[in-house]
VEXKE-185566 format. One record per atom (N, C-alpha, C): residue number from 1; residue in three letters; atom name; x, y, z. Coordinates in steps of 0.2 Angstrom, whole numbers, padded with zeros to 4 digits. Layout:
<pt k="NUM" r="ALA" a="CA" px="X" py="Y" pz="Z"/>
...
//
This chain:
<pt k="1" r="MET" a="N" px="-0071" py="-0114" pz="0126"/>
<pt k="1" r="MET" a="CA" px="-0073" py="-0107" pz="0123"/>
<pt k="1" r="MET" a="C" px="-0079" py="-0109" pz="0119"/>
<pt k="2" r="ALA" a="N" px="-0084" py="-0104" pz="0119"/>
<pt k="2" r="ALA" a="CA" px="-0090" py="-0105" pz="0116"/>
<pt k="2" r="ALA" a="C" px="-0089" py="-0102" pz="0109"/>
<pt k="3" r="LYS" a="N" px="-0092" py="-0105" pz="0104"/>
<pt k="3" r="LYS" a="CA" px="-0091" py="-0102" pz="0097"/>
<pt k="3" r="LYS" a="C" px="-0096" py="-0096" pz="0096"/>
<pt k="4" r="SER" a="N" px="-0094" py="-0091" pz="0093"/>
<pt k="4" r="SER" a="CA" px="-0098" py="-0085" pz="0092"/>
<pt k="4" r="SER" a="C" px="-0102" py="-0086" pz="0086"/>
<pt k="5" r="LYS" a="N" px="-0108" py="-0083" pz="0086"/>
<pt k="5" r="LYS" a="CA" px="-0112" py="-0083" pz="0081"/>
<pt k="5" r="LYS" a="C" px="-0110" py="-0080" pz="0075"/>
<pt k="6" r="LYS" a="N" px="-0110" py="-0082" pz="0069"/>
<pt k="6" r="LYS" a="CA" px="-0108" py="-0079" pz="0063"/>
<pt k="6" r="LYS" a="C" px="-0111" py="-0072" pz="0061"/>
<pt k="7" r="SER" a="N" px="-0107" py="-0068" pz="0060"/>
<pt k="7" r="SER" a="CA" px="-0110" py="-0061" pz="0058"/>
<pt k="7" r="SER" a="C" px="-0112" py="-0061" pz="0051"/>
<pt k="8" r="ASN" a="N" px="-0117" py="-0057" pz="0049"/>
<pt k="8" r="ASN" a="CA" px="-0119" py="-0056" pz="0043"/>
<pt k="8" r="ASN" a="C" px="-0117" py="-0050" pz="0040"/>
<pt k="9" r="GLY" a="N" px="-0113" py="-0046" pz="0043"/>
<pt k="9" r="GLY" a="CA" px="-0110" py="-0040" pz="0041"/>
<pt k="9" r="GLY" a="C" px="-0114" py="-0034" pz="0043"/>
<pt k="10" r="LEU" a="N" px="-0120" py="-0034" pz="0045"/>
<pt k="10" r="LEU" a="CA" px="-0124" py="-0029" pz="0047"/>
<pt k="10" r="LEU" a="C" px="-0122" py="-0026" pz="0054"/>
<pt k="11" r="VAL" a="N" px="-0121" py="-0020" pz="0055"/>
<pt k="11" r="VAL" a="CA" px="-0119" py="-0017" pz="0061"/>
<pt k="11" r="VAL" a="C" px="-0124" py="-0013" pz="0064"/>
<pt k="12" r="TYR" a="N" px="-0128" py="-0009" pz="0060"/>
<pt k="12" r="TYR" a="CA" px="-0134" py="-0005" pz="0063"/>
<pt k="12" r="TYR" a="C" px="-0138" py="-0003" pz="0057"/>
<pt k="13" r="SER" a="N" px="-0145" py="-0003" pz="0059"/>
<pt k="13" r="SER" a="CA" px="-0150" py="-0001" pz="0054"/>
<pt k="13" r="SER" a="C" px="-0154" py="0004" pz="0057"/>
<pt k="14" r="THR" a="N" px="-0156" py="0010" pz="0054"/>
<pt k="14" r="THR" a="CA" px="-0160" py="0015" pz="0056"/>
<pt k="14" r="THR" a="C" px="-0168" py="0013" pz="0055"/>
<pt k="15" r="ASN" a="N" px="-0169" py="0008" pz="0050"/>
<pt k="15" r="ASN" a="CA" px="-0176" py="0006" pz="0048"/>
<pt k="15" r="ASN" a="C" px="-0179" py="0002" pz="0054"/>
<pt k="16" r="PRO" a="N" px="-0184" py="0005" pz="0057"/>
<pt k="16" r="PRO" a="CA" px="-0187" py="0001" pz="0062"/>
<pt k="16" r="PRO" a="C" px="-0191" py="-0006" pz="0060"/>
<pt k="17" r="ASN" a="N" px="-0192" py="-0006" pz="0054"/>
<pt k="17" r="ASN" a="CA" px="-0196" py="-0012" pz="0051"/>
<pt k="17" r="ASN" a="C" px="-0191" py="-0017" pz="0048"/>
<pt k="18" r="PHE" a="N" px="-0184" py="-0016" pz="0049"/>
<pt k="18" r="PHE" a="CA" px="-0179" py="-0020" pz="0045"/>
<pt k="18" r="PHE" a="C" px="-0179" py="-0027" pz="0049"/>
<pt k="19" r="LYS" a="N" px="-0179" py="-0032" pz="0045"/>
<pt k="19" r="LYS" a="CA" px="-0178" py="-0039" pz="0047"/>
<pt k="19" r="LYS" a="C" px="-0172" py="-0042" pz="0043"/>
<pt k="20" r="ILE" a="N" px="-0168" py="-0046" pz="0047"/>
<pt k="20" r="ILE" a="CA" px="-0163" py="-0049" pz="0044"/>
<pt k="20" r="ILE" a="C" px="-0165" py="-0056" pz="0041"/>
<pt k="21" r="GLU" a="N" px="-0164" py="-0057" pz="0035"/>
<pt k="21" r="GLU" a="CA" px="-0166" py="-0063" pz="0031"/>
<pt k="21" r="GLU" a="C" px="-0160" py="-0067" pz="0031"/>
<pt k="22" r="GLU" a="N" px="-0161" py="-0073" pz="0035"/>
<pt k="22" r="GLU" a="CA" px="-0156" py="-0078" pz="0035"/>
<pt k="22" r="GLU" a="C" px="-0157" py="-0083" pz="0030"/>
<pt k="23" r="GLU" a="N" px="-0152" py="-0085" pz="0026"/>
<pt k="23" r="GLU" a="CA" px="-0153" py="-0090" pz="0021"/>
<pt k="23" r="GLU" a="C" px="-0151" py="-0097" pz="0024"/>
<pt k="24" r="GLU" a="N" px="-0155" py="-0102" pz="0023"/>
<pt k="24" r="GLU" a="CA" px="-0154" py="-0108" pz="0025"/>
<pt k="24" r="GLU" a="C" px="-0153" py="-0113" pz="0019"/>
<pt k="25" r="PHE" a="N" px="-0148" py="-0116" pz="0020"/>
<pt k="25" r="PHE" a="CA" px="-0146" py="-0121" pz="0014"/>
<pt k="25" r="PHE" a="C" px="-0148" py="-0128" pz="0017"/>
<pt k="26" r="GLU" a="N" px="-0152" py="-0131" pz="0013"/>
<pt k="26" r="GLU" a="CA" px="-0154" py="-0138" pz="0015"/>
<pt k="26" r="GLU" a="C" px="-0150" py="-0142" pz="0010"/>
<pt k="27" r="SER" a="N" px="-0145" py="-0146" pz="0013"/>
<pt k="27" r="SER" a="CA" px="-0141" py="-0150" pz="0009"/>
<pt k="27" r="SER" a="C" px="-0144" py="-0156" pz="0007"/>
<pt k="28" r="VAL" a="N" px="-0145" py="-0158" pz="0001"/>
<pt k="28" r="VAL" a="CA" px="-0148" py="-0164" pz="-0001"/>
<pt k="28" r="VAL" a="C" px="-0143" py="-0170" pz="-0002"/>
<pt k="29" r="SER" a="N" px="-0144" py="-0175" pz="0001"/>
<pt k="29" r="SER" a="CA" px="-0139" py="-0181" pz="0000"/>
<pt k="29" r="SER" a="C" px="-0139" py="-0184" pz="-0007"/>
<pt k="30" r="ILE" a="N" px="-0134" py="-0185" pz="-0010"/>
<pt k="30" r="ILE" a="CA" px="-0134" py="-0188" pz="-0017"/>
<pt k="30" r="ILE" a="C" px="-0134" py="-0195" pz="-0016"/>
<pt k="31" r="PRO" a="N" px="-0136" py="-0199" pz="-0020"/>
<pt k="31" r="PRO" a="CA" px="-0136" py="-0207" pz="-0020"/>
<pt k="31" r="PRO" a="C" px="-0129" py="-0210" pz="-0018"/>
<pt k="32" r="ASN" a="N" px="-0129" py="-0215" pz="-0014"/>
<pt k="32" r="ASN" a="CA" px="-0123" py="-0218" pz="-0012"/>
<pt k="32" r="ASN" a="C" px="-0118" py="-0220" pz="-0017"/>
<pt k="33" r="ASN" a="N" px="-0121" py="-0222" pz="-0023"/>
<pt k="33" r="ASN" a="CA" px="-0116" py="-0224" pz="-0028"/>
<pt k="33" r="ASN" a="C" px="-0113" py="-0219" pz="-0031"/>
<pt k="34" r="GLN" a="N" px="-0115" py="-0212" pz="-0030"/>
<pt k="34" r="GLN" a="CA" px="-0111" py="-0207" pz="-0033"/>
<pt k="34" r="GLN" a="C" px="-0107" py="-0203" pz="-0028"/>
<pt k="35" r="GLN" a="N" px="-0107" py="-0206" pz="-0021"/>
<pt k="35" r="GLN" a="CA" px="-0103" py="-0203" pz="-0016"/>
<pt k="35" r="GLN" a="C" px="-0096" py="-0206" pz="-0016"/>
<pt k="36" r="LYS" a="N" px="-0091" py="-0202" pz="-0016"/>
<pt k="36" r="LYS" a="CA" px="-0084" py="-0205" pz="-0015"/>
<pt k="36" r="LYS" a="C" px="-0081" py="-0203" pz="-0008"/>
<pt k="37" r="LEU" a="N" px="-0080" py="-0208" pz="-0004"/>
<pt k="37" r="LEU" a="CA" px="-0078" py="-0207" pz="0003"/>
<pt k="37" r="LEU" a="C" px="-0071" py="-0209" pz="0004"/>
<pt k="38" r="TYR" a="N" px="-0067" py="-0206" pz="0008"/>
<pt k="38" r="TYR" a="CA" px="-0060" py="-0207" pz="0009"/>
<pt k="38" r="TYR" a="C" px="-0060" py="-0210" pz="0016"/>
<pt k="39" r="VAL" a="N" px="-0056" py="-0216" pz="0017"/>
<pt k="39" r="VAL" a="CA" px="-0056" py="-0219" pz="0024"/>
<pt k="39" r="VAL" a="C" px="-0048" py="-0219" pz="0025"/>
<pt k="40" r="SER" a="N" px="-0046" py="-0216" pz="0031"/>
<pt k="40" r="SER" a="CA" px="-0039" py="-0216" pz="0033"/>
<pt k="40" r="SER" a="C" px="-0039" py="-0217" pz="0041"/>
<pt k="41" r="ILE" a="N" px="-0033" py="-0219" pz="0043"/>
<pt k="41" r="ILE" a="CA" px="-0031" py="-0219" pz="0050"/>
<pt k="41" r="ILE" a="C" px="-0028" py="-0213" pz="0052"/>
<pt k="42" r="ASP" a="N" px="-0030" py="-0210" pz="0058"/>
<pt k="42" r="ASP" a="CA" px="-0027" py="-0204" pz="0060"/>
<pt k="42" r="ASP" a="C" px="-0025" py="-0205" pz="0068"/>
<pt k="43" r="LYS" a="N" px="-0019" py="-0202" pz="0069"/>
<pt k="43" r="LYS" a="CA" px="-0016" py="-0202" pz="0076"/>
<pt k="43" r="LYS" a="C" px="-0015" py="-0195" pz="0078"/>
<pt k="44" r="LYS" a="N" px="-0015" py="-0190" pz="0074"/>
<pt k="44" r="LYS" a="CA" px="-0012" py="-0183" pz="0076"/>
<pt k="44" r="LYS" a="C" px="-0017" py="-0180" pz="0081"/>
<pt k="45" r="GLN" a="N" px="-0014" py="-0177" pz="0086"/>
<pt k="45" r="GLN" a="CA" px="-0017" py="-0174" pz="0091"/>
<pt k="45" r="GLN" a="C" px="-0022" py="-0178" pz="0095"/>
<pt k="46" r="ARG" a="N" px="-0020" py="-0185" pz="0096"/>
<pt k="46" r="ARG" a="CA" px="-0025" py="-0189" pz="0099"/>
<pt k="46" r="ARG" a="C" px="-0021" py="-0193" pz="0104"/>
<pt k="47" r="ALA" a="N" px="-0016" py="-0191" pz="0107"/>
<pt k="47" r="ALA" a="CA" px="-0012" py="-0194" pz="0112"/>
<pt k="47" r="ALA" a="C" px="-0009" py="-0201" pz="0109"/>
<pt k="48" r="GLY" a="N" px="-0008" py="-0202" pz="0103"/>
<pt k="48" r="GLY" a="CA" px="-0006" py="-0208" pz="0100"/>
<pt k="48" r="GLY" a="C" px="-0011" py="-0213" pz="0099"/>
<pt k="49" r="LYS" a="N" px="-0017" py="-0212" pz="0101"/>
<pt k="49" r="LYS" a="CA" px="-0023" py="-0217" pz="0099"/>
<pt k="49" r="LYS" a="C" px="-0025" py="-0216" pz="0092"/>
<pt k="50" r="GLU" a="N" px="-0027" py="-0222" pz="0089"/>
<pt k="50" r="GLU" a="CA" px="-0029" py="-0222" pz="0082"/>
<pt k="50" r="GLU" a="C" px="-0036" py="-0221" pz="0082"/>
<pt k="51" r="VAL" a="N" px="-0038" py="-0217" pz="0077"/>
<pt k="51" r="VAL" a="CA" px="-0045" py="-0217" pz="0075"/>
<pt k="51" r="VAL" a="C" px="-0046" py="-0218" pz="0067"/>
<pt k="52" r="THR" a="N" px="-0051" py="-0221" pz="0065"/>
<pt k="52" r="THR" a="CA" px="-0053" py="-0221" pz="0058"/>
<pt k="52" r="THR" a="C" px="-0057" py="-0215" pz="0056"/>
<pt k="53" r="LEU" a="N" px="-0055" py="-0212" pz="0051"/>
<pt k="53" r="LEU" a="CA" px="-0057" py="-0206" pz="0049"/>
<pt k="53" r="LEU" a="C" px="-0061" py="-0207" pz="0042"/>
<pt k="54" r="ILE" a="N" px="-0067" py="-0205" pz="0041"/>
<pt k="54" r="ILE" a="CA" px="-0071" py="-0205" pz="0035"/>
<pt k="54" r="ILE" a="C" px="-0072" py="-0198" pz="0033"/>
<pt k="55" r="GLU" a="N" px="-0070" py="-0196" pz="0027"/>
<pt k="55" r="GLU" a="CA" px="-0071" py="-0190" pz="0024"/>
<pt k="55" r="GLU" a="C" px="-0074" py="-0190" pz="0017"/>
<pt k="56" r="GLY" a="N" px="-0077" py="-0184" pz="0015"/>
<pt k="56" r="GLY" a="CA" px="-0080" py="-0184" pz="0009"/>
<pt k="56" r="GLY" a="C" px="-0087" py="-0185" pz="0008"/>
<pt k="57" r="PHE" a="N" px="-0091" py="-0185" pz="0013"/>
<pt k="57" r="PHE" a="CA" px="-0098" py="-0186" pz="0013"/>
<pt k="57" r="PHE" a="C" px="-0101" py="-0180" pz="0011"/>
<pt k="58" r="VAL" a="N" px="-0106" py="-0180" pz="0006"/>
<pt k="58" r="VAL" a="CA" px="-0110" py="-0175" pz="0003"/>
<pt k="58" r="VAL" a="C" px="-0117" py="-0176" pz="0005"/>
<pt k="59" r="GLY" a="N" px="-0120" py="-0171" pz="0009"/>
<pt k="59" r="GLY" a="CA" px="-0127" py="-0172" pz="0010"/>
<pt k="59" r="GLY" a="C" px="-0128" py="-0169" pz="0017"/>
<pt k="60" r="SER" a="N" px="-0134" py="-0170" pz="0019"/>
<pt k="60" r="SER" a="CA" px="-0137" py="-0167" pz="0025"/>
<pt k="60" r="SER" a="C" px="-0133" py="-0169" pz="0032"/>
<pt k="61" r="GLU" a="N" px="-0133" py="-0165" pz="0037"/>
<pt k="61" r="GLU" a="CA" px="-0130" py="-0167" pz="0043"/>
<pt k="61" r="GLU" a="C" px="-0133" py="-0173" pz="0046"/>
<pt k="62" r="ASP" a="N" px="-0140" py="-0173" pz="0045"/>
<pt k="62" r="ASP" a="CA" px="-0144" py="-0179" pz="0048"/>
<pt k="62" r="ASP" a="C" px="-0142" py="-0186" pz="0045"/>
<pt k="63" r="ASP" a="N" px="-0141" py="-0185" pz="0038"/>
<pt k="63" r="ASP" a="CA" px="-0139" py="-0192" pz="0035"/>
<pt k="63" r="ASP" a="C" px="-0132" py="-0194" pz="0037"/>
<pt k="64" r="LEU" a="N" px="-0127" py="-0189" pz="0038"/>
<pt k="64" r="LEU" a="CA" px="-0120" py="-0190" pz="0040"/>
<pt k="64" r="LEU" a="C" px="-0120" py="-0193" pz="0047"/>
<pt k="65" r="LYS" a="N" px="-0125" py="-0190" pz="0052"/>
<pt k="65" r="LYS" a="CA" px="-0125" py="-0193" pz="0058"/>
<pt k="65" r="LYS" a="C" px="-0128" py="-0200" pz="0058"/>
<pt k="66" r="GLU" a="N" px="-0133" py="-0201" pz="0054"/>
<pt k="66" r="GLU" a="CA" px="-0136" py="-0208" pz="0054"/>
<pt k="66" r="GLU" a="C" px="-0130" py="-0213" pz="0051"/>
<pt k="67" r="LEU" a="N" px="-0126" py="-0211" pz="0046"/>
<pt k="67" r="LEU" a="CA" px="-0121" py="-0215" pz="0044"/>
<pt k="67" r="LEU" a="C" px="-0116" py="-0217" pz="0049"/>
<pt k="68" r="GLY" a="N" px="-0114" py="-0212" pz="0053"/>
<pt k="68" r="GLY" a="CA" px="-0109" py="-0212" pz="0058"/>
<pt k="68" r="GLY" a="C" px="-0112" py="-0217" pz="0064"/>
<pt k="69" r="LYS" a="N" px="-0118" py="-0216" pz="0065"/>
<pt k="69" r="LYS" a="CA" px="-0121" py="-0221" pz="0070"/>
<pt k="69" r="LYS" a="C" px="-0121" py="-0228" pz="0068"/>
<pt k="70" r="THR" a="N" px="-0123" py="-0229" pz="0062"/>
<pt k="70" r="THR" a="CA" px="-0123" py="-0236" pz="0059"/>
<pt k="70" r="THR" a="C" px="-0116" py="-0239" pz="0059"/>
<pt k="71" r="LEU" a="N" px="-0111" py="-0235" pz="0057"/>
<pt k="71" r="LEU" a="CA" px="-0104" py="-0238" pz="0057"/>
<pt k="71" r="LEU" a="C" px="-0102" py="-0239" pz="0064"/>
<pt k="72" r="LYS" a="N" px="-0103" py="-0235" pz="0069"/>
<pt k="72" r="LYS" a="CA" px="-0101" py="-0236" pz="0076"/>
<pt k="72" r="LYS" a="C" px="-0104" py="-0242" pz="0079"/>
<pt k="73" r="SER" a="N" px="-0111" py="-0243" pz="0077"/>
<pt k="73" r="SER" a="CA" px="-0114" py="-0249" pz="0080"/>
<pt k="73" r="SER" a="C" px="-0111" py="-0255" pz="0077"/>
<pt k="74" r="LYS" a="N" px="-0110" py="-0255" pz="0070"/>
<pt k="74" r="LYS" a="CA" px="-0107" py="-0261" pz="0067"/>
<pt k="74" r="LYS" a="C" px="-0100" py="-0263" pz="0069"/>
<pt k="75" r="CYS" a="N" px="-0096" py="-0258" pz="0071"/>
<pt k="75" r="CYS" a="CA" px="-0090" py="-0259" pz="0074"/>
<pt k="75" r="CYS" a="C" px="-0089" py="-0260" pz="0081"/>
<pt k="76" r="GLY" a="N" px="-0095" py="-0259" pz="0085"/>
<pt k="76" r="GLY" a="CA" px="-0095" py="-0260" pz="0092"/>
<pt k="76" r="GLY" a="C" px="-0091" py="-0255" pz="0096"/>
<pt k="77" r="VAL" a="N" px="-0090" py="-0249" pz="0093"/>
<pt k="77" r="VAL" a="CA" px="-0085" py="-0244" pz="0097"/>
<pt k="77" r="VAL" a="C" px="-0089" py="-0237" pz="0097"/>
<pt k="78" r="GLY" a="N" px="-0085" py="-0233" pz="0100"/>
<pt k="78" r="GLY" a="CA" px="-0088" py="-0226" pz="0100"/>
<pt k="78" r="GLY" a="C" px="-0085" py="-0222" pz="0095"/>
<pt k="79" r="GLY" a="N" px="-0087" py="-0216" pz="0094"/>
<pt k="79" r="GLY" a="CA" px="-0085" py="-0211" pz="0089"/>
<pt k="79" r="GLY" a="C" px="-0089" py="-0205" pz="0089"/>
<pt k="80" r="SER" a="N" px="-0087" py="-0201" pz="0084"/>
<pt k="80" r="SER" a="CA" px="-0091" py="-0194" pz="0084"/>
<pt k="80" r="SER" a="C" px="-0092" py="-0192" pz="0077"/>
<pt k="81" r="VAL" a="N" px="-0096" py="-0187" pz="0076"/>
<pt k="81" r="VAL" a="CA" px="-0097" py="-0185" pz="0069"/>
<pt k="81" r="VAL" a="C" px="-0097" py="-0177" pz="0070"/>
<pt k="82" r="LYS" a="N" px="-0092" py="-0174" pz="0067"/>
<pt k="82" r="LYS" a="CA" px="-0091" py="-0167" pz="0067"/>
<pt k="82" r="LYS" a="C" px="-0087" py="-0164" pz="0061"/>
<pt k="83" r="ASP" a="N" px="-0088" py="-0158" pz="0059"/>
<pt k="83" r="ASP" a="CA" px="-0085" py="-0155" pz="0054"/>
<pt k="83" r="ASP" a="C" px="-0085" py="-0159" pz="0047"/>
<pt k="84" r="GLY" a="N" px="-0091" py="-0162" pz="0046"/>
<pt k="84" r="GLY" a="CA" px="-0092" py="-0166" pz="0040"/>
<pt k="84" r="GLY" a="C" px="-0088" py="-0172" pz="0040"/>
<pt k="85" r="GLU" a="N" px="-0085" py="-0175" pz="0045"/>
<pt k="85" r="GLU" a="CA" px="-0081" py="-0181" pz="0046"/>
<pt k="85" r="GLU" a="C" px="-0084" py="-0185" pz="0051"/>
<pt k="86" r="ILE" a="N" px="-0083" py="-0192" pz="0050"/>
<pt k="86" r="ILE" a="CA" px="-0085" py="-0197" pz="0055"/>
<pt k="86" r="ILE" a="C" px="-0078" py="-0200" pz="0058"/>
<pt k="87" r="LEU" a="N" px="-0078" py="-0200" pz="0064"/>
<pt k="87" r="LEU" a="CA" px="-0072" py="-0202" pz="0068"/>
<pt k="87" r="LEU" a="C" px="-0074" py="-0209" pz="0072"/>
<pt k="88" r="ILE" a="N" px="-0071" py="-0214" pz="0070"/>
<pt k="88" r="ILE" a="CA" px="-0073" py="-0221" pz="0074"/>
<pt k="88" r="ILE" a="C" px="-0066" py="-0222" pz="0078"/>
<pt k="89" r="GLN" a="N" px="-0067" py="-0224" pz="0084"/>
<pt k="89" r="GLN" a="CA" px="-0062" py="-0225" pz="0089"/>
<pt k="89" r="GLN" a="C" px="-0059" py="-0232" pz="0087"/>
<pt k="90" r="GLY" a="N" px="-0052" py="-0232" pz="0086"/>
<pt k="90" r="GLY" a="CA" px="-0049" py="-0238" pz="0084"/>
<pt k="90" r="GLY" a="C" px="-0047" py="-0239" pz="0077"/>
<pt k="91" r="ASN" a="N" px="-0043" py="-0244" pz="0075"/>
<pt k="91" r="ASN" a="CA" px="-0041" py="-0245" pz="0068"/>
<pt k="91" r="ASN" a="C" px="-0046" py="-0250" pz="0065"/>
<pt k="92" r="PHE" a="N" px="-0051" py="-0248" pz="0062"/>
<pt k="92" r="PHE" a="CA" px="-0057" py="-0252" pz="0059"/>
<pt k="92" r="PHE" a="C" px="-0057" py="-0250" pz="0051"/>
<pt k="93" r="ARG" a="N" px="-0051" py="-0248" pz="0048"/>
<pt k="93" r="ARG" a="CA" px="-0052" py="-0246" pz="0041"/>
<pt k="93" r="ARG" a="C" px="-0054" py="-0251" pz="0037"/>
<pt k="94" r="ASP" a="N" px="-0052" py="-0257" pz="0037"/>
<pt k="94" r="ASP" a="CA" px="-0054" py="-0263" pz="0032"/>
<pt k="94" r="ASP" a="C" px="-0061" py="-0264" pz="0033"/>
<pt k="95" r="LYS" a="N" px="-0063" py="-0265" pz="0039"/>
<pt k="95" r="LYS" a="CA" px="-0070" py="-0267" pz="0041"/>
<pt k="95" r="LYS" a="C" px="-0075" py="-0261" pz="0038"/>
<pt k="96" r="ILE" a="N" px="-0073" py="-0255" pz="0039"/>
<pt k="96" r="ILE" a="CA" px="-0077" py="-0249" pz="0037"/>
<pt k="96" r="ILE" a="C" px="-0077" py="-0249" pz="0029"/>
<pt k="97" r="ILE" a="N" px="-0072" py="-0250" pz="0026"/>
<pt k="97" r="ILE" a="CA" px="-0072" py="-0250" pz="0019"/>
<pt k="97" r="ILE" a="C" px="-0076" py="-0255" pz="0016"/>
<pt k="98" r="GLU" a="N" px="-0076" py="-0261" pz="0019"/>
<pt k="98" r="GLU" a="CA" px="-0081" py="-0267" pz="0017"/>
<pt k="98" r="GLU" a="C" px="-0088" py="-0265" pz="0018"/>
<pt k="99" r="LEU" a="N" px="-0090" py="-0262" pz="0024"/>
<pt k="99" r="LEU" a="CA" px="-0097" py="-0260" pz="0026"/>
<pt k="99" r="LEU" a="C" px="-0099" py="-0254" pz="0021"/>
<pt k="100" r="LEU" a="N" px="-0095" py="-0249" pz="0019"/>
<pt k="100" r="LEU" a="CA" px="-0097" py="-0244" pz="0015"/>
<pt k="100" r="LEU" a="C" px="-0098" py="-0247" pz="0008"/>
<pt k="101" r="THR" a="N" px="-0094" py="-0251" pz="0006"/>
<pt k="101" r="THR" a="CA" px="-0094" py="-0254" pz="-0001"/>
<pt k="101" r="THR" a="C" px="-0101" py="-0258" pz="-0002"/>
<pt k="102" r="LYS" a="N" px="-0103" py="-0262" pz="0003"/>
<pt k="102" r="LYS" a="CA" px="-0109" py="-0265" pz="0003"/>
<pt k="102" r="LYS" a="C" px="-0115" py="-0261" pz="0003"/>
<pt k="103" r="ASP" a="N" px="-0114" py="-0255" pz="0006"/>
<pt k="103" r="ASP" a="CA" px="-0120" py="-0250" pz="0006"/>
<pt k="103" r="ASP" a="C" px="-0120" py="-0246" pz="-0001"/>
<pt k="104" r="GLY" a="N" px="-0115" py="-0247" pz="-0005"/>
<pt k="104" r="GLY" a="CA" px="-0115" py="-0244" pz="-0012"/>
<pt k="104" r="GLY" a="C" px="-0111" py="-0238" pz="-0013"/>
<pt k="105" r="PHE" a="N" px="-0107" py="-0236" pz="-0008"/>
<pt k="105" r="PHE" a="CA" px="-0102" py="-0230" pz="-0008"/>
<pt k="105" r="PHE" a="C" px="-0096" py="-0232" pz="-0012"/>
<pt k="106" r="GLN" a="N" px="-0093" py="-0227" pz="-0016"/>
<pt k="106" r="GLN" a="CA" px="-0087" py="-0228" pz="-0019"/>
<pt k="106" r="GLN" a="C" px="-0082" py="-0226" pz="-0013"/>
<pt k="107" r="VAL" a="N" px="-0077" py="-0231" pz="-0011"/>
<pt k="107" r="VAL" a="CA" px="-0073" py="-0230" pz="-0006"/>
<pt k="107" r="VAL" a="C" px="-0066" py="-0230" pz="-0008"/>
<pt k="108" r="LYS" a="N" px="-0062" py="-0225" pz="-0006"/>
<pt k="108" r="LYS" a="CA" px="-0054" py="-0225" pz="-0007"/>
<pt k="108" r="LYS" a="C" px="-0051" py="-0225" pz="-0001"/>
<pt k="109" r="ARG" a="N" px="-0046" py="-0229" pz="0000"/>
<pt k="109" r="ARG" a="CA" px="-0041" py="-0230" pz="0005"/>
<pt k="109" r="ARG" a="C" px="-0036" py="-0224" pz="0005"/>
<pt k="110" r="LYS" a="N" px="-0035" py="-0220" pz="0010"/>
<pt k="110" r="LYS" a="CA" px="-0031" py="-0215" pz="0010"/>
<pt k="110" r="LYS" a="C" px="-0026" py="-0216" pz="0015"/>
<pt k="111" r="GLY" a="N" px="-0019" py="-0214" pz="0014"/>
<pt k="111" r="GLY" a="CA" px="-0014" py="-0215" pz="0018"/>
<pt k="111" r="GLY" a="C" px="-0011" py="-0222" pz="0017"/>
<pt k="112" r="GLY" a="N" px="-0007" py="-0224" pz="0022"/>
<pt k="112" r="GLY" a="CA" px="-0003" py="-0231" pz="0022"/>
<pt k="112" r="GLY" a="C" px="-0007" py="-0237" pz="0022"/>
//
């Protein structure tokens, strides 16, 4: 199913010169040493396969994708970046915690 475009609440306007003003929020990434990331292992709704889940990143979508790309390449596996989370295929929690700590992030282990 395709996602529908978000409505701004406007149904109809009789003004022929009316233009919808869309607000764009450019999220600015805060420094790595002020970021608190949570790393966990997740199996839910994944047919029993493990993924390493990184949550809590504050910043632009581009910076999040770049971090995801870096982690995927250093672990040598696939993954994805969506909904503000980074998914890395497989159980790489310890390695990712080590990599993020070297980059200056504050990292918390979440779960067992």
